[in-house]
N, C-alpha and C positions, 0 to 999 in steps of 0.2 A: 527760273535758272537756266543757265545755258548747259545743255547736256553734251558730255564728251562721247560722240558716237563713232563708232568704226563699222562701216558696211563691207561686207566680204562675200565671195562665192568660193565654196570649196568642193573638191571632187570627192565625194564620200559614198562608198558602197554602190558604186556605178551609177551616181547621179550627181547633179549640181545642187548644192545646198546653199541657200541664201541665209546669211546670219547678220542680225544687228547687234552690236555689242556696246554697252553704255558702261564704261569703266568707272568705278569708284575708288578704290585703293587696294593695295595688295592685301590688306587684312579683312577687307569686306567679304561676307560670304557671297557666293555666286547663286544667282537665281535664274533658272531656265524657264522661259515662257512657250508654250505650244498652243497654237490657235485652233479653231474650230474648222468644220466642213465648209468650203466655198468662202474661205476667209484668208487672212495672212497676218503678218506681224502688224499690219495696219490697224486691226481691231484693239491693240493695246496702246494705241498712241495717247490715250488720255490717262492711262493707268501708270505708264512707264515713268513720267516725270516724278511722281510721287514714290514709286519704288527705288528710283536711282538715288534717293537720299540715303539708303541704308544698304543697298546691295550693287554688286556688279551684275548687270542684267544682260542676259543673252537671250534674244528672241529669234526664233528660227521659222522660216517659211517651210512648212511641211509640202513635200512633193506630192502633187503636181501643182500646188498653188503658190500664189505670190510670184515671187521672182526666182523660186527653185525650179529645177528641171522638170520637163514634162514628156520624158522619153517614154515610148511605149514598150521599151524593153525592161523598164524597171518593175519590180514587183511592189504593188501598193497595198500589200497586206498590213494590218495593224502591227503585227510582229516585226515585219521588215522596217516599217517606218520607225518603229521603236529602235530597232538595231542601228538604223542610220543615225538617230540622234545619239545612241550610246557610242557609235564609232566616231561621230564628230567630237564629243566631249573628250574621248580618250586622245583623240589626235590634238586637241587643244590644251591637254594636259590638266584637265579638271579631275580632281580626285574624289571631291565630294561636293555636292550641290544640293540646293533646294529646288523644287520643280512645281510648276503651276501649269495646269492645262484647262483650257476652255472648250466645253462640248466635245467634239471629236479628239481635240487635243488632251482632254481629261482621260479618254480611253487609251490613247497612245501613252500617257503618263503612266497608266496602271500596267501597261505591257512593259514599260521601262522598269517599273518597280519589281515586277516578276522576274525579269531577266537579269537585273543588277542591282538588287537591293542594297549592296553595300556602296553603290554610287550615289544613292538618294538619301539624304538625312530626314527630310520632311516634304510633304507634298499638299499642295491646295488644288482641289478639283472644283472648278467652276461650272455649274450646271452640265456636269460630265455626261457624255454618252455612255449608257449602260444597257446590258440586257438585248441589244440589237442582234439578230441572227444575221448570218451571211446572206447574199442575194439568192433568190430562188433559182432553180436550175434552168428554167426557161429564159429568165433575164440573162443569166451567164452565157447562154447559147446565143441569145440575140446580140449581145455585146460584141460577138466577133464578126458580125454582118457589117459590110462597108458603109451601109447608111446609118448605123447606130450613133456615131458621134454627131451627125446632123440632127438626129432625134433627140439627143441630149441638150444640144443647143437650142433648138426650137422650144423644148419643155421649159427651159430656163427663161427664154425670152418671153414665153407665153405668160409665166408667172410674173416677171418683171422685177426690177430692182426695187421699186417702190413698194410692191406688195410684200416682197420678201423682207424688207426692212420693218414694214409695219407689223409683220408677224413676230419679229425677234425683240422689238422694242416696245415696251409698255408705255412710256411717255413719247406720244408721237411727235411733240414738239422738238425733240432732240434731233430729228431727221432733217438734215441740211444738205446743201450742194456738196460740202466736202465729204460728208458721209457717203452720198450716192456715188460720187466720182471714184472714191477709194475703194469701194466694194465692187463697183463696176469694171474698173480698169483691168484687172487680171484676165477677164473673160473676153478682152477684145483680141487675145491671142488665140487663134483657132486651134493650135496644138493642145490647148488644155482639154478640149472636148474629146479627143482621141485618148488621152490620158485618163479621163475620168471614166470613159468606157472600159479601159484596162482596170482601173481601180474597182469598178463594180464587180468584175469577176474575180479579182485578186483578194477581196475583203472576206476574211474568214469568220466575221463576227466579233461580238464583244466577249471579255472575258466570262467563263463560266463562274457560277456561285463558289464552287470548290476553289478556283484559282484567287477569287476575291478573300475567301476565308483564310488562305495561306499568306496573304500579304500583311506583314507586321509593321510596315512603315507608318508613322504617324500621319494621319490625312485629316485635313479641315476640308469640309464640303460646304460650298456657299452657294445657295440656290435663290433664285428670283422667285417670289411668291406667285406670279402670274406667268410664269414660264410655259409657253404654248408648245415648245419644240421638245424639251425634255422636262416633263411635268415634274412638281414637287414630289409627287408619290415615288418616282424613280430615285430621287434624292434620298428619300426616307428609306426606301428599300437597300439602297447602296450603304446607308449608314448602318443598317443592321448586318450586312455582309461583311463590311470591312471591320475587323475586330478592334482597331486602334484608331477610331475615327470620331469626329465631332461634326455636327450638322448646324449650319446658322442659316436662317432664312430672311431675306431682306424684302421688306414690304414695298409695294407699289413699284415692282421691278419685274422686267421680263427676262428673256434668255441672254440678252447682250450685256452681261453684268460690267465687263470692262469699260464699256461705252457709257451706260446709264449710271452706275455708282462708283465711279473710280476712287474718290476719296474715301468712302466707307469700305470699299473692298480692300483699299490698301491698308486701312487701320486693321481690319481683321487679319489680313495677311501679316503685316509687320509684327503684331502681337503674337500670333501663332509661331511664326518663324523664329523670332528672337527670344521668346520665353524659354526655348530650349537650349540657348546659348550660354 
């Protein structure tokens, strides 16, 4: 199918926010997608064509990733990233929407639910980051040093795009040149490493258990059985702490669910979102 896509950049909360909007119809529910760490809207490219059959899809590049702003004056805390998403949705006239977040995007989704439960009807968390503390004090101190962005870049270069992809994808045959180029391109801009250093000291950590207990929004947790980044045990714990949640485990799948199992993920998401309508 041919997707009706609108690409735009918005000045929101003191940063540039890159947004891809796939319009369905005026009556279709709005679904907002939030990607993970070191990623962008690119990670949803195989999932969106399925979702666009039923939803108006809005995919947001979370600063400093993708094509969004990389300013060192922006506060890259989970809470402020969530508030940036909320302010964009308010500016776009979205009164209520469904939400889906992958990895770090799942944690930002939970901050959105905490801050504006009235805005979110239902949420899908795909291998969501959970229970991570903020950076240790010595790392926050080091992040102020002039050489630290260079250290961040060298660390990522040492790991390499191939090894990173092998770590997040269970079926190694899925790794192709399109995937390599898509995940590498944002890191060709040196500004991102200064912003990531700022992100390290701004990050306050994932939501505490009591915050999770207070979230009443319907949540569907979808996990890859062989997730090496956010293990299934984290998903099981999150399922216990979110009072209105359901957990689904997909076999023979790693961390990069939207890339590895787009059709199956879509089926679970569609059934979950639309069953409440």
